[in-house]
A tleap script that builds the chain and sets N, CA, C and O, in Angstrom:
source leaprc.protein.ff14SB
mol = sequence {
  NMET ASP GLU GLU PHE CYS GLU VAL VAL VAL
  THR ALA ALA ASP ALA ASP TRP LEU ALA GLY
  PHE THR ARG THR LEU VAL GLU GLU ARG LEU
  ALA ALA CYS GLY HIE GLN ILE ALA ALA ILE
  ARG SER VAL TYR ARG TRP ASP GLY ALA VAL
  HIE ASP GLU PRO GLU ALA ARG VAL ALA LEU
  HIE THR ARG ARG SER LEU VAL PRO ALA ILE
  THR ALA ARG ALA ASP ALA LEU HIE PRO TYR
  ASP VAL PRO CYS VAL ILE ALA VAL PRO LEU
  VAL GLY GLY ASN PRO ALA TYR LEU ARG TRP
  ILE ALA ASP GLU THR ARG GLU CPRO
}
set mol.1.N position { 67.341 -55.232 -148.598 }
set mol.1.CA position { 67.452 -53.795 -148.426 }
set mol.1.C position { 68.872 -53.401 -148.020 }
set mol.1.O position { 69.344 -52.341 -148.430 }
set mol.2.N position { 69.578 -54.233 -147.217 }
set mol.2.CA position { 70.894 -53.876 -146.701 }
set mol.2.C position { 71.908 -53.573 -147.802 }
set mol.2.O position { 72.757 -52.696 -147.639 }
set mol.3.N position { 71.822 -54.302 -148.934 }
set mol.3.CA position { 72.833 -54.147 -149.975 }
set mol.3.C position { 72.814 -52.773 -150.629 }
set mol.3.O position { 73.747 -52.432 -151.356 }
set mol.4.N position { 71.793 -51.989 -150.395 }
set mol.4.CA position { 71.761 -50.676 -151.025 }
set mol.4.C position { 72.422 -49.588 -150.184 }
set mol.4.O position { 72.468 -48.434 -150.611 }
set mol.5.N position { 72.938 -49.925 -148.998 }
set mol.5.CA position { 73.532 -48.926 -148.123 }
set mol.5.C position { 75.006 -49.204 -147.890 }
set mol.5.O position { 75.469 -50.337 -148.021 }
set mol.6.N position { 75.744 -48.140 -147.537 }
set mol.6.CA position { 77.162 -48.297 -147.261 }
set mol.6.C position { 77.635 -47.222 -146.302 }
set mol.6.O position { 76.917 -46.271 -145.995 }
set mol.7.N position { 78.858 -47.398 -145.840 }
set mol.7.CA position { 79.556 -46.387 -145.069 }
set mol.7.C position { 80.683 -45.886 -145.964 }
set mol.7.O position { 81.463 -46.679 -146.492 }
set mol.8.N position { 80.765 -44.580 -146.130 }
set mol.8.CA position { 81.809 -43.979 -146.949 }
set mol.8.C position { 82.779 -43.267 -146.014 }
set mol.8.O position { 82.385 -42.401 -145.234 }
set mol.9.N position { 84.034 -43.638 -146.102 }
set mol.9.CA position { 85.084 -43.041 -145.286 }
set mol.9.C position { 85.783 -41.967 -146.109 }
set mol.9.O position { 86.173 -42.194 -147.254 }
set mol.10.N position { 85.934 -40.789 -145.499 }
set mol.10.CA position { 86.680 -39.683 -146.102 }
set mol.10.C position { 87.636 -39.164 -145.034 }
set mol.10.O position { 87.259 -39.029 -143.870 }
set mol.11.N position { 88.874 -38.873 -145.431 }
set mol.11.CA position { 89.836 -38.304 -144.496 }
set mol.11.C position { 90.292 -36.939 -145.006 }
set mol.11.O position { 90.174 -36.630 -146.191 }
set mol.12.N position { 90.818 -36.126 -144.080 }
set mol.12.CA position { 91.347 -34.802 -144.428 }
set mol.12.C position { 92.296 -34.354 -143.327 }
set mol.12.O position { 92.220 -34.826 -142.192 }
set mol.13.N position { 93.185 -33.442 -143.676 }
set mol.13.CA position { 94.151 -32.927 -142.703 }
set mol.13.C position { 93.489 -32.005 -141.680 }
set mol.13.O position { 93.947 -31.913 -140.541 }
set mol.14.N position { 92.417 -31.324 -142.081 }
set mol.14.CA position { 91.770 -30.303 -141.248 }
set mol.14.C position { 90.395 -30.799 -140.799 }
set mol.14.O position { 89.486 -30.955 -141.614 }
set mol.15.N position { 90.254 -31.043 -139.494 }
set mol.15.CA position { 88.991 -31.566 -138.955 }
set mol.15.C position { 87.834 -30.603 -139.189 }
set mol.15.O position { 86.717 -31.040 -139.465 }
set mol.16.N position { 88.081 -29.301 -139.084 }
set mol.16.CA position { 87.007 -28.330 -139.310 }
set mol.16.C position { 86.567 -28.328 -140.771 }
set mol.16.O position { 85.375 -28.230 -141.061 }
set mol.17.N position { 87.522 -28.436 -141.688 }
set mol.17.CA position { 87.170 -28.514 -143.109 }
set mol.17.C position { 86.307 -29.756 -143.347 }
set mol.17.O position { 85.299 -29.699 -144.052 }
set mol.18.N position { 86.717 -30.873 -142.750 }
set mol.18.CA position { 85.987 -32.127 -142.948 }
set mol.18.C position { 84.574 -32.035 -142.382 }
set mol.18.O position { 83.638 -32.569 -142.978 }
set mol.19.N position { 84.405 -31.369 -141.245 }
set mol.19.CA position { 83.063 -31.178 -140.674 }
set mol.19.C position { 82.197 -30.348 -141.619 }
set mol.19.O position { 81.019 -30.652 -141.806 }
set mol.20.N position { 82.765 -29.317 -142.209 }
set mol.20.CA position { 82.021 -28.506 -143.174 }
set mol.20.C position { 81.668 -29.290 -144.425 }
set mol.20.O position { 80.563 -29.160 -144.952 }
set mol.21.N position { 82.598 -30.102 -144.900 }
set mol.21.CA position { 82.344 -30.949 -146.072 }
set mol.21.C position { 81.218 -31.935 -145.763 }
set mol.21.O position { 80.340 -32.164 -146.596 }
set mol.22.N position { 81.249 -32.511 -144.571 }
set mol.22.CA position { 80.195 -33.446 -144.155 }
set mol.22.C position { 78.848 -32.740 -144.133 }
set mol.22.O position { 77.853 -33.280 -144.617 }
set mol.23.N position { 78.813 -31.544 -143.575 }
set mol.23.CA position { 77.562 -30.773 -143.531 }
set mol.23.C position { 77.041 -30.514 -144.943 }
set mol.23.O position { 75.839 -30.619 -145.186 }
set mol.24.N position { 77.931 -30.178 -145.876 }
set mol.24.CA position { 77.532 -29.960 -147.270 }
set mol.24.C position { 76.875 -31.212 -147.833 }
set mol.24.O position { 75.823 -31.130 -148.468 }
set mol.25.N position { 77.489 -32.372 -147.604 }
set mol.25.CA position { 76.930 -33.624 -148.136 }
set mol.25.C position { 75.573 -33.938 -147.523 }
set mol.25.O position { 74.678 -34.420 -148.217 }
set mol.26.N position { 75.408 -33.667 -146.220 }
set mol.26.CA position { 74.113 -33.901 -145.564 }
set mol.26.C position { 73.083 -32.914 -146.094 }
set mol.26.O position { 71.949 -33.299 -146.380 }
set mol.27.N position { 73.461 -31.648 -146.230 }
set mol.27.CA position { 72.526 -30.651 -146.772 }
set mol.27.C position { 72.089 -31.001 -148.193 }
set mol.27.O position { 70.937 -30.774 -148.564 }
set mol.28.N position { 73.009 -31.552 -148.987 }
set mol.28.CA position { 72.695 -31.941 -150.363 }
set mol.28.C position { 72.021 -33.307 -150.448 }
set mol.28.O position { 71.725 -33.784 -151.544 }
set mol.29.N position { 71.775 -33.940 -149.303 }
set mol.29.CA position { 71.122 -35.247 -149.194 }
set mol.29.C position { 71.926 -36.360 -149.863 }
set mol.29.O position { 71.369 -37.364 -150.307 }
set mol.30.N position { 73.242 -36.168 -149.928 }
set mol.30.CA position { 74.121 -37.230 -150.428 }
set mol.30.C position { 74.487 -38.208 -149.316 }
set mol.30.O position { 74.891 -39.340 -149.584 }
set mol.31.N position { 74.344 -37.769 -148.069 }
set mol.31.CA position { 74.568 -38.631 -146.906 }
set mol.31.C position { 73.512 -38.298 -145.860 }
set mol.31.O position { 73.085 -37.150 -145.734 }
set mol.32.N position { 73.097 -39.318 -145.113 }
set mol.32.CA position { 72.134 -39.086 -144.036 }
set mol.32.C position { 72.830 -38.480 -142.828 }
set mol.32.O position { 72.244 -37.668 -142.112 }
set mol.33.N position { 74.085 -38.872 -142.599 }
set mol.33.CA position { 74.831 -38.369 -141.456 }
set mol.33.C position { 76.305 -38.664 -141.657 }
set mol.33.O position { 76.699 -39.388 -142.571 }
set mol.34.N position { 77.100 -38.088 -140.783 }
set mol.34.CA position { 78.522 -38.386 -140.765 }
set mol.34.C position { 79.015 -38.427 -139.333 }
set mol.34.O position { 78.735 -37.518 -138.552 }
set mol.35.N position { 79.744 -39.469 -138.983 }
set mol.35.CA position { 80.310 -39.617 -137.638 }
set mol.35.C position { 81.805 -39.358 -137.752 }
set mol.35.O position { 82.540 -40.147 -138.346 }
set mol.36.N position { 82.246 -38.242 -137.175 }
set mol.36.CA position { 83.619 -37.806 -137.360 }
set mol.36.C position { 84.490 -38.127 -136.158 }
set mol.36.O position { 84.079 -37.977 -135.007 }
set mol.37.N position { 85.696 -38.570 -136.452 }
set mol.37.CA position { 86.756 -38.714 -135.459 }
set mol.37.C position { 87.753 -37.613 -135.795 }
set mol.37.O position { 88.334 -37.602 -136.881 }
set mol.38.N position { 87.949 -36.683 -134.856 }
set mol.38.CA position { 88.730 -35.479 -135.145 }
set mol.38.C position { 90.228 -35.738 -135.219 }
set mol.38.O position { 90.946 -34.982 -135.873 }
set mol.39.N position { 90.714 -36.780 -134.570 }
set mol.39.CA position { 92.164 -37.011 -134.561 }
set mol.39.C position { 92.477 -38.478 -134.828 }
set mol.39.O position { 92.194 -39.351 -134.006 }
set mol.40.N position { 93.065 -38.729 -135.987 }
set mol.40.CA position { 93.604 -40.044 -136.311 }
set mol.40.C position { 95.042 -39.827 -136.774 }
set mol.40.O position { 95.466 -38.693 -136.994 }
set mol.41.N position { 95.766 -40.891 -136.915 }
set mol.41.CA position { 97.148 -40.823 -137.397 }
set mol.41.C position { 97.223 -41.626 -138.679 }
set mol.41.O position { 96.866 -42.804 -138.701 }
set mol.42.N position { 97.686 -40.995 -139.744 }
set mol.42.CA position { 97.803 -41.657 -141.043 }
set mol.42.C position { 99.270 -41.855 -141.388 }
set mol.42.O position { 100.067 -40.919 -141.345 }
set mol.43.N position { 99.608 -43.085 -141.728 }
set mol.43.CA position { 100.934 -43.428 -142.221 }
set mol.43.C position { 100.736 -43.912 -143.648 }
set mol.43.O position { 99.995 -44.865 -143.886 }
set mol.44.N position { 101.395 -43.260 -144.596 }
set mol.44.CA position { 101.156 -43.564 -146.000 }
set mol.44.C position { 102.369 -43.196 -146.847 }
set mol.44.O position { 103.235 -42.434 -146.420 }
set mol.45.N position { 102.413 -43.751 -148.053 }
set mol.45.CA position { 103.455 -43.420 -149.003 }
set mol.45.C position { 102.867 -42.458 -150.026 }
set mol.45.O position { 101.795 -42.708 -150.577 }
set mol.46.N position { 103.575 -41.349 -150.282 }
set mol.46.CA position { 103.140 -40.360 -151.275 }
set mol.46.C position { 104.384 -39.756 -151.911 }
set mol.46.O position { 105.304 -39.337 -151.208 }
set mol.47.N position { 104.412 -39.710 -153.216 }
set mol.47.CA position { 105.550 -39.158 -153.960 }
set mol.47.C position { 106.869 -39.791 -153.535 }
set mol.47.O position { 107.883 -39.104 -153.414 }
set mol.48.N position { 106.852 -41.097 -153.308 }
set mol.48.CA position { 108.073 -41.837 -153.013 }
set mol.48.C position { 108.570 -41.749 -151.583 }
set mol.48.O position { 109.615 -42.314 -151.261 }
set mol.49.N position { 107.843 -41.051 -150.714 }
set mol.49.CA position { 108.262 -40.919 -149.321 }
set mol.49.C position { 107.161 -41.406 -148.390 }
set mol.49.O position { 105.975 -41.295 -148.702 }
set mol.50.N position { 107.564 -41.945 -147.246 }
set mol.50.CA position { 106.604 -42.367 -146.232 }
set mol.50.C position { 106.319 -41.173 -145.320 }
set mol.50.O position { 107.233 -40.525 -144.810 }
set mol.51.N position { 105.034 -40.904 -145.130 }
set mol.51.CA position { 104.583 -39.789 -144.296 }
set mol.51.C position { 103.865 -40.341 -143.068 }
set mol.51.O position { 103.285 -41.425 -143.115 }
set mol.52.N position { 103.906 -39.602 -141.991 }
set mol.52.CA position { 103.222 -39.938 -140.744 }
set mol.52.C position { 102.589 -38.630 -140.267 }
set mol.52.O position { 103.270 -37.776 -139.700 }
set mol.53.N position { 101.285 -38.481 -140.499 }
set mol.53.CA position { 100.615 -37.190 -140.317 }
set mol.53.C position { 99.304 -37.329 -139.544 }
set mol.53.O position { 98.644 -38.367 -139.603 }
set mol.54.N position { 98.934 -36.271 -138.817 }
set mol.54.CA position { 97.595 -36.257 -138.204 }
set mol.54.C position { 96.532 -35.963 -139.257 }
set mol.54.O position { 96.754 -35.173 -140.174 }
set mol.55.N position { 95.386 -36.600 -139.118 }
set mol.55.CA position { 94.245 -36.368 -140.003 }
set mol.55.C position { 92.966 -36.498 -139.196 }
set mol.55.O position { 92.991 -36.867 -138.022 }
set mol.56.N position { 91.857 -36.191 -139.836 }
set mol.56.CA position { 90.518 -36.447 -139.308 }
set mol.56.C position { 89.845 -37.437 -140.246 }
set mol.56.O position { 90.231 -37.571 -141.407 }
set mol.57.N position { 88.825 -38.134 -139.723 }
set mol.57.CA position { 88.126 -39.162 -140.514 }
set mol.57.C position { 86.640 -39.031 -140.260 }
set mol.57.O position { 86.209 -38.794 -139.132 }
set mol.58.N position { 85.858 -39.189 -141.320 }
set mol.58.CA position { 84.411 -39.221 -141.160 }
set mol.58.C position { 83.876 -40.503 -141.796 }
set mol.58.O position { 84.366 -40.952 -142.833 }
set mol.59.N position { 82.875 -41.074 -141.160 }
set mol.59.CA position { 82.149 -42.226 -141.699 }
set mol.59.C position { 80.748 -41.739 -142.058 }
set mol.59.O position { 79.946 -41.417 -141.182 }
set mol.60.N position { 80.472 -41.690 -143.342 }
set mol.60.CA position { 79.178 -41.223 -143.845 }
set mol.60.C position { 78.257 -42.417 -144.058 }
set mol.60.O position { 78.697 -43.455 -144.554 }
set mol.61.N position { 76.997 -42.286 -143.692 }
set mol.61.CA position { 76.012 -43.335 -143.955 }
set mol.61.C position { 75.129 -42.870 -145.097 }
set mol.61.O position { 74.531 -41.795 -145.051 }
set mol.62.N position { 75.063 -43.712 -146.129 }
set mol.62.CA position { 74.409 -43.304 -147.363 }
set mol.62.C position { 73.987 -44.509 -148.185 }
set mol.62.O position { 74.150 -45.657 -147.773 }
set mol.63.N position { 73.441 -44.218 -149.354 }
set mol.63.CA position { 73.103 -45.258 -150.329 }
set mol.63.C position { 74.340 -45.561 -151.176 }
set mol.63.O position { 75.107 -44.654 -151.499 }
set mol.64.N position { 74.533 -46.811 -151.531 }
set mol.64.CA position { 75.660 -47.169 -152.388 }
set mol.64.C position { 75.580 -46.434 -153.724 }
set mol.64.O position { 76.611 -46.101 -154.308 }
set mol.65.N position { 74.391 -46.183 -154.203 }
set mol.65.CA position { 74.219 -45.521 -155.499 }
set mol.65.C position { 74.671 -44.065 -155.486 }
set mol.65.O position { 74.845 -43.466 -156.547 }
set mol.66.N position { 74.864 -43.481 -154.289 }
set mol.66.CA position { 75.305 -42.088 -154.192 }
set mol.66.C position { 76.823 -41.940 -154.064 }
set mol.66.O position { 77.330 -40.819 -154.029 }
set mol.67.N position { 77.547 -43.049 -153.996 }
set mol.67.CA position { 79.002 -42.987 -153.860 }
set mol.67.C position { 79.654 -42.208 -155.011 }
set mol.67.O position { 80.545 -41.402 -154.747 }
set mol.68.N position { 79.256 -42.409 -156.270 }
set mol.68.CA position { 79.877 -41.612 -157.340 }
set mol.68.C position { 79.663 -40.102 -157.157 }
set mol.68.O position { 80.559 -39.317 -157.467 }
set mol.69.N position { 78.511 -39.693 -156.669 }
set mol.69.CA position { 78.252 -38.265 -156.445 }
set mol.69.C position { 79.094 -37.741 -155.285 }
set mol.69.O position { 79.589 -36.615 -155.345 }
set mol.70.N position { 79.263 -38.535 -154.237 }
set mol.70.CA position { 80.111 -38.132 -153.112 }
set mol.70.C position { 81.555 -38.012 -153.579 }
set mol.70.O position { 82.247 -37.061 -153.216 }
set mol.71.N position { 82.008 -38.959 -154.374 }
set mol.71.CA position { 83.370 -38.915 -154.912 }
set mol.71.C position { 83.570 -37.674 -155.770 }
set mol.71.O position { 84.616 -37.029 -155.696 }
set mol.72.N position { 82.578 -37.339 -156.582 }
set mol.72.CA position { 82.675 -36.144 -157.425 }
set mol.72.C position { 82.746 -34.875 -156.576 }
set mol.72.O position { 83.503 -33.960 -156.898 }
set mol.73.N position { 81.966 -34.813 -155.500 }
set mol.73.CA position { 82.007 -33.631 -154.616 }
set mol.73.C position { 83.378 -33.543 -153.934 }
set mol.73.O position { 83.921 -32.449 -153.783 }
set mol.74.N position { 83.936 -34.674 -153.527 }
set mol.74.CA position { 85.274 -34.675 -152.925 }
set mol.74.C position { 86.312 -34.220 -153.948 }
set mol.74.O position { 87.191 -33.421 -153.624 }
set mol.75.N position { 86.219 -34.714 -155.164 }
set mol.75.CA position { 87.161 -34.296 -156.211 }
set mol.75.C position { 87.077 -32.794 -156.449 }
set mol.75.O position { 88.093 -32.156 -156.723 }
set mol.76.N position { 85.886 -32.225 -156.351 }
set mol.76.CA position { 85.695 -30.795 -156.613 }
set mol.76.C position { 86.108 -29.925 -155.428 }
set mol.76.O position { 86.623 -28.826 -155.632 }
set mol.77.N position { 85.895 -30.388 -154.195 }
set mol.77.CA position { 86.049 -29.531 -153.023 }
set mol.77.C position { 87.249 -29.847 -152.130 }
set mol.77.O position { 87.725 -28.969 -151.410 }
set mol.78.N position { 87.737 -31.064 -152.165 }
set mol.78.CA position { 88.772 -31.505 -151.227 }
set mol.78.C position { 90.113 -30.868 -151.559 }
set mol.78.O position { 90.464 -30.747 -152.733 }
set mol.79.N position { 90.876 -30.455 -150.532 }
set mol.79.CA position { 92.188 -29.859 -150.797 }
set mol.79.C position { 93.250 -30.857 -151.273 }
set mol.79.O position { 94.266 -30.440 -151.830 }
set mol.80.N position { 93.044 -32.149 -151.071 }
set mol.80.CA position { 94.036 -33.141 -151.508 }
set mol.80.C position { 93.951 -33.365 -153.013 }
set mol.80.O position { 92.879 -33.242 -153.606 }
set mol.81.N position { 95.082 -33.693 -153.626 }
set mol.81.CA position { 95.101 -34.078 -155.045 }
set mol.81.C position { 94.321 -35.364 -155.264 }
set mol.81.O position { 93.597 -35.504 -156.249 }
set mol.82.N position { 94.477 -36.298 -154.338 }
set mol.82.CA position { 93.794 -37.596 -154.416 }
set mol.82.C position { 93.142 -37.871 -153.062 }
set mol.82.O position { 93.745 -38.525 -152.212 }
set mol.83.N position { 91.915 -37.381 -152.850 }
set mol.83.CA position { 91.272 -37.600 -151.549 }
set mol.83.C position { 90.899 -39.061 -151.325 }
set mol.83.O position { 90.527 -39.775 -152.256 }
set mol.84.N position { 91.006 -39.486 -150.076 }
set mol.84.CA position { 90.547 -40.817 -149.686 }
set mol.84.C position { 89.020 -40.788 -149.640 }
set mol.84.O position { 88.430 -40.069 -148.833 }
set mol.85.N position { 88.399 -41.558 -150.492 }
set mol.85.CA position { 86.949 -41.772 -150.465 }
set mol.85.C position { 86.767 -43.257 -150.753 }
set mol.85.O position { 86.950 -43.704 -151.885 }
set mol.86.N position { 86.405 -44.021 -149.723 }
set mol.86.CA position { 86.186 -45.455 -149.905 }
set mol.86.C position { 84.825 -45.835 -149.338 }
set mol.86.O position { 84.386 -45.292 -148.324 }
set mol.87.N position { 84.171 -46.765 -149.999 }
set mol.87.CA position { 82.843 -47.210 -149.565 }
set mol.87.C position { 82.915 -48.663 -149.107 }
set mol.87.O position { 83.504 -49.520 -149.766 }
set mol.88.N position { 82.294 -48.909 -147.955 }
set mol.88.CA position { 82.223 -50.249 -147.389 }
set mol.88.C position { 80.752 -50.626 -147.310 }
set mol.88.O position { 79.978 -49.936 -146.646 }
set mol.89.N position { 80.344 -51.714 -147.978 }
set mol.89.CA position { 78.927 -52.075 -147.944 }
set mol.89.C position { 78.482 -52.486 -146.549 }
set mol.89.O position { 79.243 -53.099 -145.801 }
set mol.90.N position { 77.249 -52.146 -146.205 }
set mol.90.CA position { 76.660 -52.593 -144.946 }
set mol.90.C position { 76.046 -53.969 -145.167 }
set mol.90.O position { 75.322 -54.179 -146.140 }
set mol.91.N position { 76.329 -54.889 -144.283 }
set mol.91.CA position { 75.801 -56.242 -144.425 }
set mol.91.C position { 74.599 -56.486 -143.526 }
set mol.91.O position { 74.012 -57.568 -143.545 }
set mol.92.N position { 74.238 -55.496 -142.748 }
set mol.92.CA position { 73.086 -55.628 -141.872 }
set mol.92.C position { 72.947 -54.370 -141.042 }
set mol.92.O position { 73.740 -53.435 -141.156 }
set mol.93.N position { 71.928 -54.366 -140.208 }
set mol.93.CA position { 71.718 -53.225 -139.336 }
set mol.93.C position { 70.286 -53.139 -138.873 }
set mol.93.O position { 69.433 -53.929 -139.278 }
set mol.94.N position { 70.038 -52.179 -138.028 }
set mol.94.CA position { 68.693 -51.923 -137.524 }
set mol.94.C position { 67.818 -51.512 -138.715 }
set mol.94.O position { 68.101 -50.497 -139.352 }
set mol.95.N position { 66.764 -52.274 -139.029 }
set mol.95.CA position { 65.927 -51.940 -140.180 }
set mol.95.C position { 65.376 -50.512 -140.121 }
set mol.95.O position { 65.266 -49.849 -141.153 }
set mol.96.N position { 65.034 -50.041 -138.934 }
set mol.96.CA position { 64.516 -48.675 -138.803 }
set mol.96.C position { 65.603 -47.653 -139.145 }
set mol.96.O position { 65.315 -46.628 -139.763 }
set mol.97.N position { 66.848 -47.926 -138.746 }
set mol.97.CA position { 67.953 -47.020 -139.063 }
set mol.97.C position { 68.219 -47.017 -140.560 }
set mol.97.O position { 68.457 -45.958 -141.141 }
set mol.98.N position { 68.184 -48.171 -141.186 }
set mol.98.CA position { 68.397 -48.254 -142.635 }
set mol.98.C position { 67.293 -47.515 -143.389 }
set mol.98.O position { 67.571 -46.859 -144.393 }
set mol.99.N position { 66.050 -47.608 -142.923 }
set mol.99.CA position { 64.959 -46.843 -143.536 }
set mol.99.C position { 65.206 -45.345 -143.381 }
set mol.99.O position { 64.923 -44.564 -144.290 }
set mol.100.N position { 65.740 -44.944 -142.210 }
set mol.100.CA position { 66.058 -43.536 -141.983 }
set mol.100.C position { 67.114 -43.059 -142.974 }
set mol.100.O position { 66.994 -41.959 -143.513 }
set mol.101.N position { 68.143 -43.864 -143.224 }
set mol.101.CA position { 69.143 -43.492 -144.236 }
set mol.101.C position { 68.467 -43.269 -145.578 }
set mol.101.O position { 68.744 -42.287 -146.267 }
set mol.102.N position { 67.577 -44.186 -145.946 }
set mol.102.CA position { 66.861 -44.057 -147.229 }
set mol.102.C position { 66.018 -42.783 -147.253 }
set mol.102.O position { 65.982 -42.074 -148.259 }
set mol.103.N position { 65.349 -42.503 -146.155 }
set mol.103.CA position { 64.475 -41.318 -146.101 }
set mol.103.C position { 65.257 -40.018 -146.169 }
set mol.103.O position { 64.765 -39.029 -146.713 }
set mol.104.N position { 66.465 -40.005 -145.626 }
set mol.104.CA position { 67.253 -38.773 -145.532 }
set mol.104.C position { 68.210 -38.544 -146.690 }
set mol.104.O position { 68.889 -37.519 -146.744 }
set mol.105.N position { 68.269 -39.490 -147.615 }
set mol.105.CA position { 69.114 -39.325 -148.795 }
set mol.105.C position { 68.267 -39.321 -150.043 }
set mol.105.O position { 67.145 -39.828 -150.055 }
set mol.106.N position { 68.819 -38.744 -151.093 }
set mol.106.CA position { 68.067 -38.632 -152.333 }
set mol.106.C position { 68.286 -39.841 -153.226 }
set mol.106.O position { 69.246 -40.595 -153.071 }
set mol.107.N position { 67.375 -39.996 -154.155 }
set mol.107.CA position { 67.556 -41.017 -155.174 }
set mol.107.C position { 68.720 -40.577 -156.056 }
set mol.107.O position { 68.897 -39.379 -156.275 }
set mol.108.N position { 69.520 -41.516 -156.569 }
set mol.108.CA position { 70.671 -41.120 -157.406 }
set mol.108.C position { 70.239 -40.482 -158.719 }
set mol.108.O position { 71.085 -40.098 -159.526 }
savepdb mol mol.pdb
quit
């Protein structure tokens, strides 16, 4: 059962925007929940320059099969040209919590 679940990380410059995006995904049953960290520091290369910027990060708990739909929603709604959306498979967890993720998300 564990192989069907993952954590999807999404970042954004605006913590409030990211909270709203997370709520949209939960309302649409694309994610069971999202745990947000309002302040992180991102160091990255973009357009040939190194940037050091504040961002927010959310960890979404969902089914691996819903990652393409989450990516599509980010592509449609995110203010970035190339939003960070990465999925990390879950290798274990509380069986009751994993069942809750399944119950709170839709079939792909």
